[in-house]
C-alpha positions in Angstrom: 140.2 55.3 88.6 138.7 58.6 89.8 139.8 62.0 88.7 141.1 64.5 91.1 138.6 67.2 91.8 140.0 70.6 90.6 137.4 73.0 91.9 134.2 73.0 93.9 131.3 75.5 93.8 129.3 75.7 97.0 125.9 77.3 97.3 126.8 79.5 100.3 124.3 81.2 102.7 126.7 82.4 105.4 125.3 80.0 108.0 127.3 77.9 110.3 126.7 74.7 108.4 127.8 76.1 105.1 130.9 77.7 106.7 131.9 74.4 108.2 131.4 72.4 105.0 133.4 75.0 103.1 136.4 74.4 105.3 135.8 70.7 105.3 135.7 70.6 101.4 139.0 72.5 101.2 140.7 70.3 103.7 139.4 66.9 102.4 139.6 67.6 98.6 142.7 69.8 98.6 141.2 72.1 96.0 139.8 75.7 95.9 136.2 76.3 96.8 134.1 79.0 95.2 131.2 80.3 97.3 128.0 81.2 95.3 125.2 83.3 97.0 122.0 84.5 95.4 120.0 87.4 96.7 116.3 86.3 96.3 115.0 89.0 98.5 115.5 87.1 101.7 116.9 90.1 103.5 120.3 88.8 104.3 123.2 91.2 104.5 125.0 90.1 101.4 128.1 92.1 102.2 128.4 90.2 105.5 127.8 86.9 103.7 130.6 87.7 101.3 133.0 88.7 104.1 132.3 85.5 106.0 132.9 83.3 102.9 136.3 85.0 102.4 137.2 84.7 106.1 136.3 81.1 106.0 138.7 80.5 103.1 136.7 80.7 99.9 139.0 81.3 96.9 136.3 83.4 95.2 132.8 84.6 96.1 130.2 85.1 93.4 127.1 87.1 94.4 124.1 87.3 92.1 121.0 89.5 92.5 118.3 87.2 91.3 115.3 88.9 92.8 113.6 89.8 89.5 114.1 86.4 88.0 112.9 84.7 91.2 109.7 86.7 91.3 109.0 86.5 87.6 109.8 82.8 87.2 108.5 81.4 90.5 106.5 83.7 92.7 104.0 85.1 90.1 103.4 81.6 88.4 102.8 80.1 91.9 100.2 82.8 92.7 98.4 82.2 89.4 
């Protein structure tokens, strides 16, 4: 017997594919979806990404600024 899924966290970029899957997940699993976006320095308009997630139906949007961690943990070690 499978348990009912109570909540889903989706890595959300604001693109068409993620917006479609966000709606699909809510419809098919009948549970809230939380959109998570990380700013890694990619230059996306994070305010627009958050607004799109809310308009698409996300129950909550979590935005994290992970630029320093990304550079320190991945970029510099890769360059060494």
